[in-house]
C-alpha positions in Angstrom: 66.2 126.8 75.2 68.9 124.7 76.3 69.5 124.4 80.0 73.0 124.3 82.0 72.7 123.9 85.7 74.9 126.2 87.9 77.1 123.4 88.6 78.2 122.4 84.8 78.7 126.3 85.0 80.9 126.3 87.9 83.0 123.8 86.5 83.8 126.0 83.0 84.1 129.1 84.7 86.1 128.1 88.2 86.8 124.9 88.4 89.7 125.0 91.2 86.5 126.7 93.0 84.7 123.3 92.4 87.5 121.2 93.4 88.1 123.1 96.7 84.7 123.0 97.5 84.0 119.4 97.3 87.0 118.0 98.8 86.7 120.6 101.6 83.0 118.8 102.2 84.5 115.4 102.0 87.0 116.6 104.7 84.2 118.1 107.1 82.1 115.1 106.2 84.4 112.8 107.7 85.9 114.7 110.5 82.0 115.2 111.8 81.9 111.5 111.6 85.2 111.0 113.9 84.0 113.6 116.2 80.3 112.1 116.7 80.5 108.5 116.4 84.4 107.7 117.4 84.8 107.1 121.1 88.2 104.8 120.0 90.3 105.1 117.3 89.6 102.7 114.1 91.0 99.5 112.8 94.8 99.5 114.3 95.0 103.1 114.9 95.8 103.3 118.4 98.8 100.3 117.9 100.3 102.7 115.1 100.4 105.6 117.6 101.5 103.6 120.4 104.7 102.3 118.0 104.6 105.8 116.9 105.5 106.8 120.1 109.0 105.0 120.5 110.6 106.5 117.2 111.8 102.9 116.1 113.8 103.1 112.6 111.7 100.1 111.7 108.8 97.5 113.2 107.2 94.5 112.1 104.4 97.1 110.9 106.6 98.4 108.1 108.1 102.2 107.3 108.6 104.7 110.0 107.2 107.6 108.7 103.3 107.0 109.1 103.7 105.8 112.5 106.0 108.9 113.1 103.5 111.5 112.1 100.3 109.6 113.6 102.6 110.4 117.2 103.3 113.9 116.2 99.7 115.1 115.0 98.5 113.1 118.5 100.7 115.1 120.8 100.1 118.4 118.7 96.4 118.2 119.6 97.3 117.9 123.0 96.9 113.7 123.1 93.4 114.0 121.5 92.5 111.8 118.1 91.3 114.7 116.5 94.6 115.7 115.5 95.4 112.4 113.8 91.9 112.3 112.0 93.2 115.9 110.8 96.1 114.5 109.4 94.2 111.8 107.6 91.8 114.2 106.4 94.7 116.5 105.3 96.2 113.4 103.0 92.9 112.9 101.5 92.4 116.5 100.5 96.4 116.9 99.3 95.6 113.9 96.9 92.5 115.0 95.2 94.3 118.3 94.6 97.4 116.8 93.4 94.9 114.6 91.2 93.5 117.7 90.3 97.4 119.3 89.3 98.4 116.3 87.1 94.8 116.0 85.3 94.9 119.6 84.5 98.1 119.0 82.5 96.8 116.4 80.5 93.1 117.2 80.1 92.6 120.8 81.1 91.1 122.3 83.9 87.5 121.3 83.4 87.7 117.7 82.6 90.1 118.1 85.3 87.3 119.0 88.0 85.7 115.5 86.3 88.5 113.3 87.3 88.6 114.3 90.8 85.0 113.8 91.1 85.7 110.2 90.0 88.4 109.4 92.0 86.4 110.5 95.0 84.1 107.7 94.5 86.7 105.2 94.0 88.6 106.5 97.4 85.3 106.5 99.3 84.6 102.7 99.1 88.7 101.7 98.5 90.0 104.0 101.5 90.5 103.9 105.5 89.6 107.4 105.4 90.0 108.2 109.0 92.2 105.8 110.0 96.0 107.1 109.1 98.7 104.4 109.0 100.5 103.5 105.2 98.2 103.3 103.3 96.5 107.0 103.9 100.1 108.6 103.9 101.0 106.7 100.6 98.3 108.3 98.5 99.5 111.9 98.4 103.2 110.5 97.9 101.9 108.5 95.2 100.1 111.0 93.5 102.7 113.8 93.6 105.2 111.3 92.4 103.0 111.1 89.4 102.7 114.6 89.5 106.0 115.0 88.7 107.0 112.3 86.8 104.6 113.7 84.4 106.4 117.1 84.5 109.9 115.8 83.9 108.6 113.2 81.1 105.4 115.2 79.6 107.0 118.8 80.2 110.2 118.3 80.2 110.7 120.4 83.5 114.1 119.4 84.9 113.7 121.6 88.0 110.8 118.7 89.1 113.7 116.3 89.8 114.6 117.8 93.0 110.8 117.4 94.4 110.4 113.8 92.5 113.5 112.3 94.4 112.3 113.9 98.1 108.8 112.2 97.5 110.3 108.9 95.8 112.4 109.1 99.5 109.7 109.8 101.7 107.3 106.9 100.1 110.0 104.4 100.7 109.7 105.6 104.4 105.8 105.1 104.2 105.2 102.2 102.6 106.5 98.4 101.6 104.9 98.7 98.3 107.2 101.7 97.2 109.6 99.7 95.8 107.0 98.1 93.3 105.3 101.3 92.4 108.9 102.8 91.7 110.1 100.3 89.7 106.7 100.5 87.4 107.6 104.1 87.0 110.9 103.1 85.8 109.9 100.5 83.5 107.3 103.2 82.0 110.3 105.3 81.7 112.7 103.2 80.2 109.9 102.0 77.7 109.2 105.1 76.0 111.2 107.5 74.0 110.8 111.0 76.4 111.7 109.2 79.2 115.0 107.4 77.6 116.0 111.0 76.5 115.5 111.9 80.2 117.7 109.4 81.5 120.6 110.6 79.5 121.3 113.6 82.0 122.8 113.8 85.5 119.6 114.5 86.9 118.2 110.7 87.8 121.6 110.3 89.3 121.4 113.2 91.6 117.9 112.2 92.5 119.0 108.9 93.1 120.9 109.6 95.8 118.9 111.9 97.3 116.4 109.1 97.8 119.3 106.7 98.8 119.8 109.2 102.1 116.6 109.6 102.5 115.6 105.8 102.8 119.3 104.5 104.2 118.3 104.1 107.9 115.4 102.1 107.0 117.0 99.9 104.2 120.3 99.4 107.2 116.9 98.3 109.3 115.5 96.2 106.5 118.8 94.3 105.5 119.6 93.7 109.3 116.3 92.7 110.5 114.9 88.7 109.7 111.0 89.7 110.6 110.6 92.1 107.7 109.9 90.8 104.0 107.7 89.0 102.0 106.6 85.4 102.9 107.7 82.5 101.2 107.0 81.2 97.8 103.6 79.2 97.5 104.0 75.4 96.9 102.6 74.1 93.9 99.4 72.3 96.0 98.5 76.1 96.9 98.5 78.0 93.6 94.7 76.9 93.1 93.7 78.5 96.3 95.9 82.0 95.7 94.2 82.1 92.2 91.1 82.2 93.6 92.4 85.0 96.2 93.5 87.0 93.3 89.7 86.4 92.1 89.0 87.8 95.5 91.0 90.8 95.5 90.2 91.7 91.6 86.4 91.9 93.0 87.4 93.9 95.7 89.1 96.8 93.1 86.0 96.2 90.7 83.5 96.9 93.7 85.6 100.2 94.6 85.5 101.3 91.1 81.8 100.3 90.9 80.4 103.9 91.1 82.7 105.2 88.7 81.5 102.5 86.2 77.8 103.2 87.1 78.5 106.8 86.3 80.0 106.2 83.4 77.3 103.8 82.3 74.5 106.4 82.7 76.1 109.2 81.0 76.7 106.8 78.3 74.9 108.2 75.0 73.2 104.8 74.1 71.5 104.9 77.5 70.8 108.5 77.6 69.2 108.9 74.3 67.1 111.6 73.6 69.3 114.4 75.5 70.8 116.2 72.3 71.1 119.6 73.8 73.5 118.4 77.0 76.1 120.4 78.3 79.7 119.6 76.9 82.8 120.0 79.0 85.5 120.1 76.2 89.4 120.0 75.8 92.5 119.7 73.5 93.6 116.7 72.2 95.9 114.5 74.6 99.1 113.4 73.5 99.7 110.1 72.9 102.2 110.0 76.0 99.7 111.4 78.4 97.1 108.6 77.2 99.8 105.7 77.7 100.9 107.6 81.2 97.2 107.3 82.3 96.0 104.3 81.1 99.3 102.6 82.6 99.3 104.0 86.0 95.4 103.1 86.1 95.7 99.2 85.4 99.7 98.5 86.3 99.6 99.4 90.1 95.9 97.5 90.7 97.4 94.3 88.6 100.6 93.8 89.7 99.2 94.5 93.8 97.0 92.0 93.4 99.1 89.7 91.7 101.7 90.0 94.1 99.1 90.1 97.0 97.6 86.5 95.3 100.9 85.1 95.3 102.2 85.4 98.6 98.7 84.9 100.1 98.4 88.9 101.8 95.0 90.0 102.5 95.0 93.5 100.7 96.2 94.3 97.4 99.7 95.9 98.0 100.0 99.6 98.7 96.3 99.6 99.1 93.3 99.7 97.4 93.3 103.9 97.0 96.6 103.7 95.9 96.2 101.2 93.2 93.3 103.4 91.7 94.3 106.7 92.4 94.4 107.1 88.2 91.6 105.5 87.5 89.6 108.5 87.6 91.8 110.3 85.1 92.1 107.3 83.0 88.1 107.3 82.2 88.2 110.9 81.6 90.8 110.4 79.0 88.9 107.3 77.4 86.0 109.7 77.1 87.1 111.8 74.6 87.8 115.2 73.4 83.9 116.1 74.4 82.0 114.7 77.2 78.2 115.2 77.0 77.1 115.5 80.8 73.8 113.7 80.4 71.0 113.3 82.8 72.8 115.9 85.3 70.4 115.6 88.4 70.7 111.9 87.9 74.6 112.1 87.8 74.7 114.3 90.8 72.8 112.1 93.0 74.4 109.1 92.4 78.1 110.8 92.8 76.7 112.4 96.2 75.0 108.8 97.0 78.5 107.2 96.1 80.5 109.9 98.6 78.3 110.1 101.4 77.8 106.1 101.9 80.2 104.7 103.5 80.2 107.9 106.1 76.1 106.9 106.4 77.3 103.1 106.8 79.7 104.4 109.6 77.1 106.2 111.5 74.6 103.7 110.8 76.3 100.8 112.3 77.6 102.8 115.4 74.0 103.0 116.3 71.7 100.2 114.6 74.3 97.3 115.8 74.0 97.5 119.2 70.4 97.8 118.8 69.4 94.8 116.8 72.0 92.7 118.7 75.1 91.9 120.8 77.5 92.8 118.1 80.4 95.2 119.0 81.6 98.1 117.2 85.3 98.7 117.9 85.0 102.2 117.6 82.4 102.7 120.3 84.8 101.4 122.9 85.5 104.6 125.6 89.2 104.8 125.0 89.7 107.9 126.9 87.8 106.8 130.3 89.3 103.1 130.0 93.0 105.1 129.9 92.4 107.8 132.5 91.1 104.8 135.0 93.7 102.4 134.4 96.4 105.7 134.7 95.2 106.6 137.8 94.4 103.2 139.5 98.2 102.3 138.6 99.2 105.6 140.3 96.8 106.0 143.5 98.4 102.2 144.0 101.9 102.5 143.6 102.5 106.4 143.7 104.7 106.1 140.5 103.8 107.1 137.3 102.3 104.3 134.8 105.3 103.1 132.6 104.1 100.1 130.2 100.7 98.0 129.9 100.3 94.6 128.5 98.3 91.9 128.4 95.1 92.3 125.6 96.5 93.9 122.7 93.7 96.2 121.6 92.6 97.3 125.3 96.3 97.9 126.1 96.9 100.1 122.9 93.9 102.0 124.2 95.8 102.3 127.7 98.8 103.5 126.2 97.1 106.8 124.6 96.4 108.2 128.3 98.2 111.4 129.3 100.9 109.3 130.5 101.9 107.6 127.1 102.8 104.6 128.9 104.9 102.1 126.6 103.2 99.1 124.8 104.2 95.9 125.7 102.8 92.7 123.4 103.6 90.1 126.1 102.3 87.4 124.1 105.0 88.3 121.4 107.7 90.4 123.3 110.2 90.3 119.8 107.4 92.9 118.5 108.0 95.6 121.1 111.5 95.5 121.6 111.6 98.9 123.2 110.7 96.7 126.9 111.5 93.4 127.6 110.0 91.2 130.1 112.6 91.6 132.4 112.3 95.2 132.4 108.5 95.1 132.4 108.7 93.4 135.8 111.1 96.0 137.1 109.5 99.3 136.4 105.7 98.0 137.0 102.6 98.0 134.6 99.4 97.4 134.3 97.9 94.2 132.6 94.4 94.0 131.3 92.3 91.5 129.4 88.6 91.2 128.5 86.9 89.5 131.7 84.4 86.6 130.9 83.3 86.6 134.9 82.7 89.0 137.8 85.6 87.5 139.4 88.0 88.9 136.7 89.9 85.3 136.3 92.8 85.7 133.7 93.6 83.4 130.9 95.6 80.7 131.4 98.3 81.9 129.4 98.4 85.1 130.7 98.6 83.8 134.4 101.4 81.7 132.8 103.3 84.6 131.5 102.9 86.8 134.8 103.4 84.5 137.9 101.7 85.9 140.8 99.5 88.0 138.9 96.5 89.0 141.1 93.5 90.1 139.5 91.4 93.1 140.6 87.8 93.1 140.7 86.5 93.7 136.8 86.0 97.2 135.7 83.0 98.2 133.4 82.5 100.4 130.8 79.3 102.0 128.8 79.5 101.6 124.6 78.7 104.4 123.1 75.1 103.1 122.6 74.9 100.5 125.2 71.4 98.6 123.6 71.3 95.1 124.0 75.2 94.2 124.1 76.5 93.6 128.0 79.0 96.0 129.1 82.5 96.2 128.5 83.8 94.2 131.6 87.9 94.4 131.8 89.8 92.4 134.3 93.0 93.8 135.2 95.9 93.3 137.4 98.9 95.8 138.9 102.2 94.8 138.4 103.9 96.5 141.2 107.6 98.4 140.3 110.2 96.7 142.6 112.0 98.2 144.7 115.2 100.5 143.4 
């Protein structure tokens, strides 16, 4: 008698329910990690919120929309990072749901579940899950753009043009890679007979007008700014190093899809022999245009993005690994054929669960184990709220005025800028990056200058003392990490620049 697990039966009978369950579990997993192990925001999130607080049309960090949304979510949650974490988790959830809708239109509901499950293993290793920023926000927008592109090209739905134009405009306001992604869509459209037929109507022209209207303010900023743009092309002597850099980027992409490849190999017939009664996930035949669509956008963004990044010496794949590999799961399902045999079901479930949970386990493990084994720092273990509260209250007690700005060490200053007064972040080493406050304005309004103290006296670094003449250091303040372990306390040197009398 053939045995079929409950999971397979749910995929067959209630595919949408399976997607909802796994997406919610994934979101709750990471939200729990953020609440339990993140005492300070991961990566550059604190600086992103500080930049978003200024609501500039553009900065050297890129298009403004992710930073605006980060500040809005932070304020909406009562100046708590949980609001930004929820926004990042919501972006992931929307991405997976949109991938399900796109896959359902191409391979049917049952195999669409498999596409989502494979995609989750890709984003687990290739996406900053809670570090909300351009790469995180671009994922749902790119997925929505692909969904409506398919509805226009493959299903002939003219009413999808309006949604497509809004998503394209928002993508241009989100990531510098948007122009390249839209160019890939244009090339695919022109290269197919169905796409050329679609372009003969007035709908693309109206969509282009909407896109330009949405992105026009940032486009004007880019044209007027000298700090935004790609680096210079490499000289001939650097091409060898750039080729090795491309191999490193390609290796990172392969690592991101390693769990997908492992699951495909484990389910292959030549590996799992002797399981002739394995359950089958069936679909109708996929049209040639759908195959080309899935394969093109599974390969082209990763290939082109990695080549551009290697050519210009960018540290990561243009647009982010998760965006580049958005369609890999669906492409694998399309390539698997109309009948997908689920062999070794228990092993497949275990490998998939391990691949999805492994990044969260690594984050939790590093937060606990690293401080106990050595003196290495875990950036998310800094007590952000305690740090901001102390320096905000100290400035107010000393000057009887609200803290207007904070300068010094960018990492520490960004954390203080998250305090209840939402002080302006001033990057004194590179003041052109923070045009909302100048050195003269900082000297007028006053503020707090912070740095990593290397002694008990709190002597400021020479370059900092040079930028702030007459700086009088206070007694350094020490803070506990999330887990102190063997590492020394976090010692912060600080000084107050008093406001000038009116």
